[in-house]
Structure formats: structure tokens, C-alpha cells
N, C-alpha and C positions, 0 to 999 in steps of 0.2 A: 281207606278210611281217612276222613278229615283231609281230603285232597283239595278242597275248595271252600270258599265262603260265598254265600249268596246274600246280597243286601240291596235295599232300595226303598223308595217310598212312592206313594201314589196320590193322585187327586182323581176321584171318580167323576167322569163326565157322562151324563145320560140325557137323551132326549126321548120323550115318550110320544108315540102316535096312537091312533085309535085302536090298532090291533097289533102293534109292534113297538119295539124300542131299539135304539142304537146306543151303545156305550163303550167306554174304554177306561182302562186304568192308565191315566197319563202320568208319567214320571219315570225317572231313570231307574234301571235295574243294573246291577253289576255282579258278574261272576268273577271272583279273584282266585286264581289257582296258586298252589304252593310255590311255583317257580316265579311268581310275581306278575304273570300275565293277567291283564284285566280286560274283560269283554263287557261292554255296556249295550243295553237294548231297551226298547219300549215295546209293550204289547200292542197288537193291532186292534182295530175297532171290531166289536162283535155286534151282529144284528140278530135279534130274536123276533120271529114272527109267529102268528097264530096264538096270541095271548088270549083272545076271546073266542075266535072262530077260525076254522080251517086247520091245516096241518101245523103242528108246532115245529118250527125250524130254528136252527142256530148256525150261523155262518160267521167266520172271521173274514174280514175284508180289509183291503188296503195294504200299505207298506209296513214291513217290520224290518228295522235296521239294526244290524249288529255291528259294533265298532270296536276295534282295538287301536286306540289312539297312539300308543307308543310305537307299534309296528306299522302304523298308517295303513291299516287294512279295514275295509268296510264291506259288508255283505248286505244287499238289499233284496228282500223277498217281497214280491207283490202277490198277495193272496186274493184269489178271485179277480184276477186282472181283467179290466174291461176289454182288452184286445186279444184275449185268449182265443184259440181256434174254436170254431162253431162245434158244438157237441162235446166240448171238453168237460170233464167232471168238475164239480164244485170244489173238490178237495185237491185240485192241481194248483201249482203255483209257479211263478216265473221268478227269476232272480239274476243278479249280477254281482260280481265281486270286483271291488276297486282297490287299487293300491295307490296311495298318494293322490286320491281323487281322479285317477285315470282308470277307465273301465278295463278289466281283464276279461277276455272272452271266456264264457262257460264252455266246458268240453261238450262236444256233440255226442249224442247217444249212439 
């Protein structure tokens, strides 16, 4: 109980198409744990289709970066990556972990 604080602020960015929209909550978010560790991140872009016709779809796309500046650790998730394997599910993501801006290899499954 009361193990962390979550805070941040946003500026909404939206572009509207004929049957869809793209948007995101741009701005820093921080999770601060009781031991003082802080992890900051921003939400990825969301694409919503089928507003007027067709199937209604909602997909997160693009990068989502988590960063611990004190410990110099960064995790980058690419949601719906353009180079994902053919036939991969829309809810799969790719990612890397960095320490001091040097990539650390992800463990193989």
C-alpha cells in the first residue's frame, strides 16, 4: 500500500481522417517508488479505425520508451513494428534494453 506515486501531464495530439483518427497523450509520466527509483515514460500513438464504416479497430503503434535516468537504463518497446515477421499478431511487440545508451541483448526464448 502506498508503494509508489504516479504523476505527469499531457498534451493531446490528434489527427482526424475520413474514417479514422490517430492520437496520443504527449508528455512525461513518472512512477516514483518508495526507495526513490523513478521510471519515466510516454504513451505510444493510438490509431482508431472504422469510425463511420467497417470494423471498429483500436491499435497502439510506435515506440514506448521507459527510462531510469539515475541508473542509466532505458527500455524501448516497438508496438506493431513495421519489420515484424509476416503473420505476426497485432498485439506482439519488439524491444531492447539499454544501459548507458549501449544496447543489451534481449534473452532468446
